[in-house]
DOKOLDO-880622 format. One record per residue (C-alpha): residue number from 1; x, y, z. Coordinates in nm, 2 decimals. Layout:
DOKOLDO-880622
   i     px     py     pz
 NUM      X      Y      Z
...
end
This chain:
DOKOLDO-880622
   i     px     py     pz
   1  -5.95   1.24  20.66
   2  -5.77   1.37  20.37
   3  -6.08   1.50  20.23
   4  -6.14   1.68  20.57
   5  -5.77   1.80  20.57
   6  -5.84   1.98  20.23
   7  -6.13   2.12  20.36
   8  -6.07   2.52  20.38
   9  -6.31   2.52  20.70
  10  -6.09   2.26  20.88
  11  -5.78   2.44  20.81
  12  -5.93   2.76  20.91
  13  -6.04   2.63  21.24
  14  -5.69   2.44  21.29
  15  -5.55   2.79  21.25
  16  -5.75   2.95  21.47
  17  -5.70   2.72  21.74
  18  -5.32   2.78  21.70
  19  -5.36   3.13  21.73
  20  -5.60   3.07  22.04
  21  -5.35   2.85  22.21
  22  -5.09   3.09  22.17
  23  -5.29   3.38  22.29
  24  -5.40   3.19  22.59
  25  -5.04   3.11  22.67
  26  -4.93   3.46  22.66
  27  -5.22   3.58  22.87
  28  -5.14   3.33  23.13
  29  -4.78   3.44  23.13
  30  -4.86   3.78  23.19
  31  -5.11   3.69  23.45
  32  -5.41   3.85  23.26
  33  -5.69   3.63  23.38
  34  -5.98   3.77  23.20
  35  -5.83   3.77  22.85
  36  -5.69   3.41  22.93
  37  -6.04   3.31  23.03
  38  -6.20   3.48  22.72
  39  -5.96   3.29  22.52
  40  -6.03   2.96  22.67
  41  -6.40   3.02  22.62
  42  -6.34   3.08  22.25
  43  -6.11   2.75  22.23
  44  -6.41   2.56  22.37
  45  -6.63   2.70  22.10
  46  -6.36   2.62  21.82
  47  -6.31   2.25  21.95
  48  -6.68   2.21  21.95
  49  -6.67   2.32  21.58
  50  -6.42   2.07  21.49
  51  -6.62   1.80  21.68
  52  -6.91   1.88  21.47
  53  -6.72   1.90  21.13
  54  -6.57   1.55  21.23
  55  -6.91   1.42  21.29
  56  -7.03   1.51  20.98
  57  -6.73   1.37  20.80
  58  -6.73   1.05  21.00
  59  -7.08   0.96  21.02
  60  -7.14   0.89  20.64
  61  -6.84   0.63  20.66
  62  -6.97   0.42  20.93
  63  -7.17   0.19  20.70
  64  -6.90   0.14  20.49
  65  -6.64   0.10  20.77
  66  -6.85  -0.17  20.95
  67  -6.87  -0.30  20.60
  68  -6.50  -0.33  20.57
  69  -6.46  -0.10  20.27
  70  -6.08  -0.03  20.27
  71  -6.11   0.33  20.18
  72  -6.34   0.40  20.46
  73  -6.11   0.20  20.70
  74  -5.80   0.40  20.59
  75  -6.00   0.75  20.65
  76  -6.10   0.64  21.00
  77  -5.74   0.53  21.07
  78  -5.63   0.89  20.97
  79  -5.87   0.99  21.25
  80  -5.74   0.79  21.48
  81  -5.42   0.90  21.42
  82  -5.50   1.28  21.49
  83  -5.48   1.40  21.88
  84  -5.77   1.62  21.88
  85  -5.90   1.76  22.22
  86  -6.25   1.83  22.05
  87  -6.59   1.71  22.27
  88  -6.68   1.36  22.18
  89  -6.39   1.25  21.98
  90  -6.27   1.04  22.27
  91  -6.62   0.86  22.24
  92  -6.58   0.82  21.87
  93  -6.26   0.68  21.88
  94  -6.35   0.42  22.14
  95  -6.62   0.33  21.90
  96  -6.40   0.27  21.61
  97  -6.15   0.10  21.81
  98  -6.39  -0.14  21.93
  99  -6.53  -0.21  21.58
 100  -6.17  -0.24  21.44
 101  -6.15  -0.56  21.65
 102  -6.43  -0.74  21.41
 103  -6.26  -0.64  21.10
 104  -6.02  -0.82  20.86
 105  -5.75  -0.56  20.82
 106  -5.46  -0.53  20.57
 107  -5.11  -0.56  20.68
 108  -5.06  -0.20  20.61
 109  -5.39  -0.08  20.81
 110  -5.25  -0.31  21.12
 111  -4.93  -0.13  21.09
 112  -5.09   0.20  21.11
 113  -5.28   0.09  21.43
 114  -4.96  -0.04  21.56
 115  -4.83   0.33  21.51
 116  -5.10   0.50  21.64
 117  -5.08   0.24  21.96
 118  -4.69   0.35  21.99
 119  -4.78   0.70  21.99
 120  -5.01   0.69  22.28
 121  -4.80   0.47  22.48
 122  -4.51   0.73  22.42
 123  -4.80   1.03  22.51
 124  -4.78   1.19  22.86
 125  -5.18   1.26  22.82
 126  -5.45   1.05  22.93
 127  -5.72   0.97  22.68
 128  -6.03   0.77  22.74
 129  -6.00   0.57  22.42
 130  -5.65   0.40  22.50
 131  -5.85   0.12  22.70
 132  -6.02   0.01  22.38
 133  -5.66   0.07  22.18
 134  -5.52  -0.17  22.41
 135  -5.78  -0.41  22.38
 136  -5.76  -0.39  22.01
 137  -5.38  -0.46  22.04
 138  -5.45  -0.79  22.21
 139  -5.54  -0.87  21.86
 140  -5.30  -0.69  21.65
 141  -4.97  -0.71  21.84
 142  -4.69  -0.91  21.77
 143  -4.33  -0.98  21.92
 144  -4.20  -0.65  21.75
 145  -4.46  -0.44  21.84
 146  -4.38  -0.55  22.20
 147  -4.02  -0.49  22.15
 148  -4.10  -0.13  22.02
 149  -4.33  -0.08  22.34
 150  -4.05  -0.17  22.58
 151  -3.80   0.04  22.41
 152  -4.00   0.38  22.43
 153  -3.80   0.58  22.70
 154  -3.99   0.64  23.03
 155  -3.89   0.75  23.38
 156  -4.05   0.52  23.66
 157  -4.35   0.66  23.76
 158  -4.43   0.87  23.48
 159  -4.76   0.87  23.27
 160  -4.56   0.74  22.99
 161  -4.43   0.44  23.19
 162  -4.79   0.38  23.29
 163  -4.91   0.37  22.97
 164  -4.64   0.15  22.82
 165  -4.69  -0.10  23.16
 166  -5.08  -0.09  23.07
 167  -5.01  -0.18  22.72
 168  -4.79  -0.45  22.80
 169  -4.98  -0.62  23.07
 170  -5.33  -0.61  22.89
 171  -5.14  -0.78  22.59
 172  -4.94  -1.03  22.79
 173  -5.25  -1.11  23.00
 174  -5.44  -1.23  22.68
 175  -5.15  -1.35  22.45
 176  -4.95  -1.60  22.63
 177  -4.77  -1.66  22.30
 178  -4.60  -1.33  22.30
 179  -4.50  -1.37  22.66
 180  -4.33  -1.68  22.58
 181  -4.15  -1.52  22.27
 182  -4.05  -1.22  22.49
 183  -3.90  -1.46  22.76
 184  -3.70  -1.67  22.52
 185  -3.58  -1.34  22.35
 186  -3.46  -1.20  22.67
 187  -3.33  -1.55  22.80
 188  -3.14  -1.55  22.48
 189  -2.99  -1.20  22.49
 190  -2.86  -1.28  22.88
end
């Protein structure tokens, strides 16, 4: 992703998306449906272009990633950390999360995945790849991560609350050791 971020075409696309999103918001505020629809269609095209650009960037990394190449894993983690609403990125992220479960990750890479998971738990948006991320976290979670998830502020019934609850439920259903550690810690605090 670092190489991709330096790519002038990618930067231009991101800039055009920012301008189009701003224009669509302005048209919507003014109740200008025709221009808001036109801008929405432009955004769809731009998101499609980003999807293609990501595909051309990520596809060559796949074999190195599967082989466990540290640099390829870092590039993929950068992709996973970016929240793009481009066509097909959710499917790609699902695939990479599934494959990450099979790789031996360094502590730095594990921490990066934990940060991604915390950001997804704190998000108000639904993403299809979140279910695979939860499954990955069954393997990578530790007591500190569980405490961090619990500490994310959320109103009852909000989407953030649901994300947190699902993450904790999935991990605790498969990791009894973490459940015991949390109970012991909570018991000692009271």
